[in-house]
PLY file of the C-alpha trace (Angstrom):
ply
format ascii 1.0
element vertex 368
property float x
property float y
property float z
element edge 367
property int vertex1
property int vertex2
end_header
3.69 -12.30 -17.29
2.61 -14.37 -20.21
-1.01 -15.39 -20.16
-1.62 -13.19 -17.19
-4.86 -11.71 -18.43
-6.54 -15.15 -18.48
-5.29 -16.34 -15.11
-7.30 -16.02 -11.95
-6.01 -16.11 -8.42
-7.81 -17.67 -5.47
-9.56 -15.59 -2.83
-6.89 -16.54 -0.30
-4.19 -15.26 -2.64
-6.26 -12.12 -3.29
-6.39 -11.61 0.48
-2.60 -11.69 0.80
-2.04 -9.50 -2.26
-4.18 -6.76 -0.68
-2.40 -7.10 2.65
1.10 -7.04 1.20
0.33 -4.05 -1.01
-0.83 -1.98 1.96
1.75 -3.07 4.52
4.93 -1.49 3.19
7.09 1.53 3.90
4.41 3.28 5.95
4.38 1.06 9.01
7.62 2.44 10.45
6.67 6.12 10.30
2.86 5.92 10.75
2.89 6.23 14.58
5.17 9.29 14.40
3.08 10.94 11.65
-0.16 10.38 13.56
1.35 11.61 16.83
2.76 14.65 15.07
-0.77 15.68 14.08
-2.97 14.43 16.92
-0.58 13.60 19.78
-1.72 10.63 21.89
-5.19 10.65 20.27
-3.77 9.58 16.92
-5.13 6.07 17.41
-8.67 7.50 17.42
-8.06 9.12 14.03
-6.76 5.79 12.73
-9.85 4.02 14.08
-12.17 6.42 12.24
-10.06 6.15 9.08
-10.41 2.36 9.21
-14.21 2.65 9.24
-14.17 5.17 6.37
-11.98 2.89 4.24
-14.36 -0.04 4.77
-17.20 2.12 3.41
-15.08 3.18 0.44
-14.17 -0.42 -0.29
-17.85 -1.33 -0.41
-18.41 1.38 -3.05
-15.42 0.19 -5.08
-16.71 -3.38 -4.85
-20.09 -2.15 -6.08
-18.39 -0.68 -9.14
-16.42 -3.86 -9.87
-19.51 -6.02 -9.27
-21.38 -4.18 -12.03
-18.70 -5.21 -14.55
-17.37 -8.55 -13.26
-15.58 -9.57 -16.48
-13.73 -6.26 -16.93
-10.67 -5.06 -15.09
-10.65 -1.49 -13.76
-8.92 -0.05 -16.82
-11.51 -1.64 -19.10
-14.33 -0.39 -16.88
-13.03 3.16 -17.29
-13.03 2.84 -21.07
-16.55 1.42 -21.09
-17.99 4.02 -18.72
-16.05 7.15 -19.70
-15.64 6.38 -23.45
-12.65 4.78 -25.09
-10.40 7.81 -25.44
-11.17 9.43 -22.09
-10.75 6.02 -20.49
-7.30 5.62 -22.04
-6.32 9.09 -20.81
-7.36 8.26 -17.23
-5.59 4.89 -17.52
-2.40 6.70 -18.51
-2.79 9.03 -15.53
-3.15 5.96 -13.33
0.08 4.56 -14.76
1.82 7.81 -13.85
0.34 7.67 -10.35
1.35 4.03 -9.80
4.87 4.86 -11.03
4.99 7.82 -8.64
4.01 5.61 -5.69
6.71 3.15 -6.76
9.30 5.95 -6.83
8.21 7.13 -3.39
8.51 3.60 -1.99
12.08 3.34 -3.32
12.98 6.77 -1.92
11.65 6.04 1.58
13.19 2.56 1.59
16.59 3.88 0.45
16.63 6.68 3.02
15.76 4.36 5.90
18.27 1.68 4.90
20.92 4.38 4.60
20.19 5.70 8.10
19.88 2.37 9.90
21.98 -0.15 8.00
24.18 1.05 5.11
25.15 4.69 5.59
28.00 4.63 3.06
26.23 2.81 0.24
25.29 4.98 -2.78
21.55 5.41 -3.21
21.52 4.07 -6.75
22.88 0.73 -5.53
20.05 0.34 -2.99
17.49 1.45 -5.58
18.84 -0.92 -8.23
18.72 -3.95 -5.92
15.14 -3.26 -4.87
13.82 -2.47 -8.37
15.63 -5.42 -9.95
14.21 -7.89 -7.40
10.71 -6.52 -7.92
11.10 -6.63 -11.70
12.13 -10.28 -11.44
9.01 -11.08 -9.41
6.60 -9.19 -11.64
7.93 -10.83 -14.81
6.35 -14.05 -13.53
2.64 -14.74 -14.05
0.04 -13.19 -11.76
-0.59 -16.60 -10.23
3.09 -17.03 -9.34
3.21 -13.53 -7.85
0.16 -14.29 -5.71
1.73 -17.54 -4.52
4.90 -15.70 -3.54
2.88 -13.14 -1.59
1.04 -15.94 0.21
4.34 -17.58 1.13
5.92 -14.30 2.31
2.88 -13.65 4.53
4.40 -16.05 7.07
6.88 -13.26 7.87
3.98 -11.26 9.27
4.01 -13.63 12.22
7.55 -12.51 13.07
6.57 -8.84 12.91
3.49 -9.44 15.06
5.54 -11.34 17.66
8.05 -8.49 17.96
5.33 -5.86 18.23
3.40 -7.72 20.92
6.57 -8.61 22.79
7.20 -4.88 23.14
3.71 -4.46 24.60
4.91 -5.97 27.88
6.52 -2.62 28.73
3.52 -0.53 27.74
2.29 2.23 30.03
-1.32 2.91 29.11
-1.32 6.14 31.05
0.54 7.65 28.06
-2.65 7.67 25.93
-4.62 9.51 28.61
-6.49 11.78 28.79
-8.39 10.48 25.75
-9.73 13.24 23.53
-7.34 15.91 24.80
-6.33 16.84 21.24
-9.86 18.00 20.51
-12.39 16.92 17.90
-10.97 19.25 15.24
-7.47 17.78 15.46
-8.77 14.22 15.61
-10.76 14.78 12.42
-7.71 16.38 10.79
-5.70 13.29 11.74
-8.10 11.05 9.81
-6.32 12.29 6.70
-3.06 10.64 7.81
-4.90 7.44 8.68
-6.58 7.20 5.27
-3.28 7.81 3.48
-1.76 4.79 5.22
-4.40 2.53 3.61
-4.30 3.82 0.02
-2.92 0.55 -1.38
-6.50 -0.79 -1.30
-6.88 0.28 -4.96
-5.29 -3.08 -5.87
-8.56 -4.74 -4.83
-10.33 -2.92 -7.66
-7.59 -3.53 -10.23
-7.38 -7.29 -9.60
-11.07 -7.93 -8.83
-11.88 -9.46 -12.23
-8.76 -11.65 -12.00
-9.95 -13.33 -8.79
-12.06 -16.46 -8.44
-15.33 -16.49 -6.51
-18.72 -14.84 -6.38
-19.20 -11.12 -5.83
-20.17 -11.64 -2.17
-17.17 -13.88 -1.55
-14.84 -11.28 -3.02
-16.43 -8.55 -0.91
-15.82 -10.58 2.24
-12.21 -11.20 1.18
-11.59 -7.50 0.51
-13.11 -6.31 3.77
-11.45 -8.99 5.90
-8.08 -8.13 4.34
-8.64 -4.46 5.11
-9.70 -5.32 8.66
-6.49 -7.31 9.11
-4.33 -4.41 7.90
-6.26 -1.99 10.11
-5.84 -4.22 13.18
-2.11 -4.58 12.46
-1.65 -0.81 12.11
-3.74 -0.07 15.20
-1.68 -2.54 17.25
1.58 -0.88 16.13
0.24 2.60 16.90
-1.09 1.64 20.35
2.07 -0.23 21.33
4.37 2.64 20.32
2.06 5.25 21.86
2.16 3.40 25.18
5.88 2.62 25.01
7.00 6.24 24.48
5.63 9.24 26.30
4.17 12.16 24.35
7.43 14.08 24.74
9.55 11.10 23.60
7.40 10.40 20.53
8.29 13.81 19.14
11.98 12.78 19.07
11.74 9.37 17.36
10.81 9.53 13.63
10.82 5.71 13.38
9.36 4.78 16.78
8.92 1.08 15.93
12.66 0.66 15.30
13.71 2.71 18.32
11.37 0.64 20.48
12.74 -2.68 19.19
16.32 -1.44 19.51
15.91 -1.44 23.29
15.53 -5.24 23.30
17.86 -8.10 22.55
17.54 -11.86 22.57
20.30 -14.44 23.16
20.33 -15.32 19.44
19.41 -11.95 17.91
21.24 -9.00 19.46
19.79 -6.26 17.21
16.05 -6.84 17.00
15.61 -3.61 15.04
17.87 -4.84 12.22
16.11 -8.21 12.17
12.79 -6.36 11.90
14.14 -4.25 9.03
15.16 -7.42 7.19
11.58 -8.64 7.42
10.20 -5.22 6.55
12.24 -5.13 3.32
10.26 -8.11 2.03
7.02 -6.18 2.45
8.54 -3.13 0.78
9.41 -5.37 -2.18
5.92 -6.89 -2.42
4.29 -3.46 -2.18
6.55 -2.04 -4.90
5.99 -5.13 -7.05
2.23 -4.61 -6.94
2.51 -1.02 -8.13
4.90 -2.16 -10.84
2.37 -4.81 -11.86
-0.55 -2.36 -11.92
1.49 0.11 -13.99
2.29 -2.60 -16.53
-1.36 -3.71 -16.68
-2.38 -0.11 -17.34
0.15 0.33 -20.13
-0.79 -2.92 -21.88
-4.44 -1.87 -21.72
-3.61 1.45 -23.40
-1.17 0.00 -25.96
-2.62 -3.44 -26.60
0.18 -4.44 -28.96
2.79 -3.73 -26.28
4.16 -6.94 -24.71
3.60 -7.01 -20.95
7.26 -7.86 -20.36
8.48 -4.70 -22.08
5.86 -2.57 -20.33
7.09 -3.89 -16.98
10.75 -3.29 -17.85
9.97 0.23 -19.05
8.17 1.14 -15.83
10.97 -0.36 -13.72
13.58 1.70 -15.58
11.57 4.90 -15.08
11.18 4.21 -11.36
14.90 3.45 -10.96
16.15 6.50 -12.91
13.75 8.95 -11.24
14.41 7.64 -7.74
18.18 7.69 -8.33
17.97 11.31 -9.48
16.24 12.34 -6.25
18.49 10.16 -4.09
18.89 11.13 -0.44
17.66 14.71 -0.96
15.17 15.09 1.88
13.56 18.25 0.46
12.84 16.50 -2.86
11.47 13.51 -0.96
9.13 15.66 1.15
7.85 17.63 -1.85
7.34 14.47 -3.90
5.62 12.78 -0.96
3.13 15.65 -0.73
2.18 15.39 -4.40
1.85 11.60 -4.28
-0.42 11.78 -1.24
-2.68 14.30 -2.99
-2.69 12.02 -6.01
-3.73 9.16 -3.75
-7.00 10.87 -2.94
-7.67 11.53 -6.61
-6.80 8.10 -8.00
-7.76 5.83 -5.10
-10.96 7.60 -4.06
-12.05 10.47 -6.33
-11.83 8.90 -9.80
-13.21 5.47 -8.81
-16.24 7.12 -7.16
-16.75 9.31 -10.23
-16.62 6.22 -12.48
-19.14 4.51 -10.17
-21.57 7.43 -10.50
-21.20 7.56 -14.30
-21.57 3.78 -14.50
-25.25 4.08 -13.60
-25.75 5.73 -16.99
-24.27 2.69 -18.76
-25.68 -0.80 -18.87
-24.00 -3.15 -16.40
-21.97 -6.05 -17.84
-23.51 -8.23 -15.16
-26.89 -7.59 -16.74
-25.58 -7.85 -20.28
-23.72 -11.03 -19.59
-20.90 -9.74 -21.78
-17.17 -9.73 -21.28
-14.64 -7.10 -22.04
0 1
1 2
2 3
3 4
4 5
5 6
6 7
7 8
8 9
9 10
10 11
11 12
12 13
13 14
14 15
15 16
16 17
17 18
18 19
19 20
20 21
21 22
22 23
23 24
24 25
25 26
26 27
27 28
28 29
29 30
30 31
31 32
32 33
33 34
34 35
35 36
36 37
37 38
38 39
39 40
40 41
41 42
42 43
43 44
44 45
45 46
46 47
47 48
48 49
49 50
50 51
51 52
52 53
53 54
54 55
55 56
56 57
57 58
58 59
59 60
60 61
61 62
62 63
63 64
64 65
65 66
66 67
67 68
68 69
69 70
70 71
71 72
72 73
73 74
74 75
75 76
76 77
77 78
78 79
79 80
80 81
81 82
82 83
83 84
84 85
85 86
86 87
87 88
88 89
89 90
90 91
91 92
92 93
93 94
94 95
95 96
96 97
97 98
98 99
99 100
100 101
101 102
102 103
103 104
104 105
105 106
106 107
107 108
108 109
109 110
110 111
111 112
112 113
113 114
114 115
115 116
116 117
117 118
118 119
119 120
120 121
121 122
122 123
123 124
124 125
125 126
126 127
127 128
128 129
129 130
130 131
131 132
132 133
133 134
134 135
135 136
136 137
137 138
138 139
139 140
140 141
141 142
142 143
143 144
144 145
145 146
146 147
147 148
148 149
149 150
150 151
151 152
152 153
153 154
154 155
155 156
156 157
157 158
158 159
159 160
160 161
161 162
162 163
163 164
164 165
165 166
166 167
167 168
168 169
169 170
170 171
171 172
172 173
173 174
174 175
175 176
176 177
177 178
178 179
179 180
180 181
181 182
182 183
183 184
184 185
185 186
186 187
187 188
188 189
189 190
190 191
191 192
192 193
193 194
194 195
195 196
196 197
197 198
198 199
199 200
200 201
201 202
202 203
203 204
204 205
205 206
206 207
207 208
208 209
209 210
210 211
211 212
212 213
213 214
214 215
215 216
216 217
217 218
218 219
219 220
220 221
221 222
222 223
223 224
224 225
225 226
226 227
227 228
228 229
229 230
230 231
231 232
232 233
233 234
234 235
235 236
236 237
237 238
238 239
239 240
240 241
241 242
242 243
243 244
244 245
245 246
246 247
247 248
248 249
249 250
250 251
251 252
252 253
253 254
254 255
255 256
256 257
257 258
258 259
259 260
260 261
261 262
262 263
263 264
264 265
265 266
266 267
267 268
268 269
269 270
270 271
271 272
272 273
273 274
274 275
275 276
276 277
277 278
278 279
279 280
280 281
281 282
282 283
283 284
284 285
285 286
286 287
287 288
288 289
289 290
290 291
291 292
292 293
293 294
294 295
295 296
296 297
297 298
298 299
299 300
300 301
301 302
302 303
303 304
304 305
305 306
306 307
307 308
308 309
309 310
310 311
311 312
312 313
313 314
314 315
315 316
316 317
317 318
318 319
319 320
320 321
321 322
322 323
323 324
324 325
325 326
326 327
327 328
328 329
329 330
330 331
331 332
332 333
333 334
334 335
335 336
336 337
337 338
338 339
339 340
340 341
341 342
342 343
343 344
344 345
345 346
346 347
347 348
348 349
349 350
350 351
351 352
352 353
353 354
354 355
355 356
356 357
357 358
358 359
359 360
360 361
361 362
362 363
363 364
364 365
365 366
366 367
């Protein structure tokens, strides 16, 4: 990633980076998780969560706008003081690594169940981490171009999802509101968790071309796209399976697609998984990138290449240790989700509040 700190990506590339960070391992299990909490009203919780995230993104944009020449790690150091900022940056690195580990664990478990049941976990983990390491060792501009190119695969996923809609039975989502307001509000938690990759918008804000307003539009349109995509998946699966059936299918998207076949593609579910793996790789690559950026900000003499390799090794070793152990996965998943609220929402909002006690770089006209 040589010269990465001086490179800027276009707003279109920024758009696809946000999308491909958020659309990852979660899309296959999101309908089941929402239904598990709110039954057929899970789509309402997701709808509310989408609105909440848009408001949060505006606040994060407000923070980045105040310091347009600084990346998020530099903003923390400026607002919170150098040493406290470095401590929080290190905690972010740990969080980003943890998300990367969780992505590898969920990916490995699903591939083992659906495609390669006899393949050792460490082999699946090594292939995924190595591919992501190879991508991240390129410059930020090259990574963004790859993400833009891979976005074409979204069309395939959208086609499959909407093809399944032809067998939808909308009576399955009625009566609307049966779960009750309390459960619907509780389900918002699951909806918000599915969008937590939006933190990349704050990390890469200063590395994107355009005015503050243009970047805000890009961020919010990207989030709206992800929300629409998730809502479509949830509604299609909720109207394809009855309430009783949804409780029996932990990956409803794959079970739904498995019921179809085309003359050329007999197993649509496996074809979908092949496409999904690309988005898992781009999502993991982004967290690997953000971890490396955090480390190089803390240890400024550390080459970005070695920071990236170090993070990749940690992710691979830790994920391989946990392997297919479902209890370890569930426990780790719980901690990472709690961390998501702290590092994607809590800390950025705290930094925003404290930033009003420091002079804005936009007013100073200074850089980092």
